[in-house]
N, C-alpha and C positions, 0 to 999 in steps of 0.2 A: 241691342245693338248701341243705343245711346249710352248706356253703361260703359260699354267698352270704350267708345270715343271719348267719353269723359275721363275715364282712367288712363287713356293713352294721352291725353291733353295734360293731365295733372303730371304725369311720370314726365313728359316732355318738358314742362316748365320746371319741374324739380332739377332735372338733368342740367337744364340751361343755367339755373341759378348756382349750381355746384361748380360749373366751369367759369364762374365769374373771377375775375383777377382780385387778388388780395393784395392791399398795400403793405409791404414789408420794409422796414427801416434798416439800413446798414450803416454803420459808422466806420469810416477808413481814416487811418492815421498813417504817417512815414515817420520812421525812426531811424537815425544813424545808429549802426550796430554799437553796442556798448556806449551809447550816449543818448543825447536829448532828441526831441521831436523836431521835424523840419516844418517850419512855419513861413509866415509872412516876411519875416526879415531876410530869408534866403529867396523870396520870390514865389513861395508856395510850391505845390506839386500838383500836377494835372493828373486826375483820376478819371478812368473809364470802367464801367461795368457792362459786361456783355454776356450773352446767353452763349455758353461754350459750345453748344451743338450747332446753333444756327449763326452765330456771329451778331445777332441783333443787338443793337445798343439798348441797355436798359436804362442807364444813367451815366451823366457825366459831370464834372465840376471841378473844384480847386480846393485843395486843403489849405486853409489859411488859420492863423491864429499864433498863439505864443508857443515857445519851445518847452514849456513845461516847468515844474518846480524843481529846481536843480537838487536841493537836498533830498526830496522824495525819489527822485529818478536815480541819483548818482550814489547817494550815501545811505539810505534807509533799506534795510533789509525787507524784502517783499515775500509774503507767503504765497503759496499757489492760489490763484484766483483774485488775489488783491489788485486793486487798480493802481496805477501810477500816474494817472492824468486827472485833471481838475476841468472845470467848465471852460477854462481859458486856453487849454491845451490844444494846438492846432488840430483840425480835423475837417473832413468833408461828410455832411449827413446826406445820404441818399435815401430815395424812397423809390423801391421797384415793384411793379405789379406782376404777380406770378400766380398761375391757376393751379400748379402742381409743382412738386419738388424739381428744382432745376439746377444743374450744374452751371455755375457763373465763373468767368474770368475776371479778376479786378486787376486792372493794370495801372500802375503809377509812373509817371515820369517828372524827374525833377532832380535838383532844385532849379526851377524856372529862372531865377535871378542869376545863375551861374551856368549858362548854357553849355559851355565847354567842358563842364564837369557833370552834366546831367546823365543820369542813367535810368534804364528802364527796369521796373521790378514788377513782378506779377504773381499772383496766386490763384487757384481754383478751389472753390468750395461750393458746397450744396446749399441752397437757399429754400426753405420751407415756407409755403405761404402763412403769413401771421406769425412766424417766429423771427422777431427781430434780432439782428446781430448788433446791438448797441451796448451790451452789458460789459462790465469790466473796461477795457480800453477799446474795445470794438476790434475791427481787423486791422492788425498791424503790419505793414510791410516794412522791411528793414532794408536800408541802403548802406553800402560799403564805401569806405574811401574818404577823399578829401575834395574840397571844392578849391579849385585853383584858378586865379585869375591874373593873366600875364599883364602887368602894368607897364613894362617897357621892355622892348620896343613896342610901339603901338601897332594896331592891326595893319595900317597902310603905311608904315615906315619903310623908306627906301634904304637898300643896304647895297654898297657897291664894293667890289673887289678890289684890293690893292696887292699887286703882285701875285695873283691867284689865291689870296687869303682874306679872309674877312673875320673881324673879331666883333662879336656882338654881345653886349652885356644884357643880361636878363634879370629883370625884377618881377617878382611876383608876390600876390598875396595868397596865403594858403590857410584854409580853414577846415577843421572837421566838418563832414556834412553833418 
């Protein structure tokens, strides 16, 4: 009887250890389509990583850093599997604890410095305990379009009608995201 209890105790502790969470690293980057990475100069990008099934928050943070090496990103032919980033290229490094393979949703909102041009981009992928997603460029989410900042008229500018008409001059700063 003692041997059975001892065996059950050992099996119980082995099963408990097998269910322990394993820290898994994920690097997330935001890139403008056919352009450079979105970083600190545009206010960064807010990232959330959630369990796709339960909605539980696994990690959150902000993509910060530089836009990357222009020559490498825009001019150099890149072979499959080659990285186009360096240590300074904007990123968010997350660490998630998973006990088993999990489908996660990675969501990015930005650029944060251009709120009127912000967009939300997301993807879903499987995270395997201990299999880091940091190689190459990590997980890259692509943003489309332009960042537009209306500089005139200001947000609180008063406009008055004259004879039922109004003429308003508009000035804007436009940059590729």
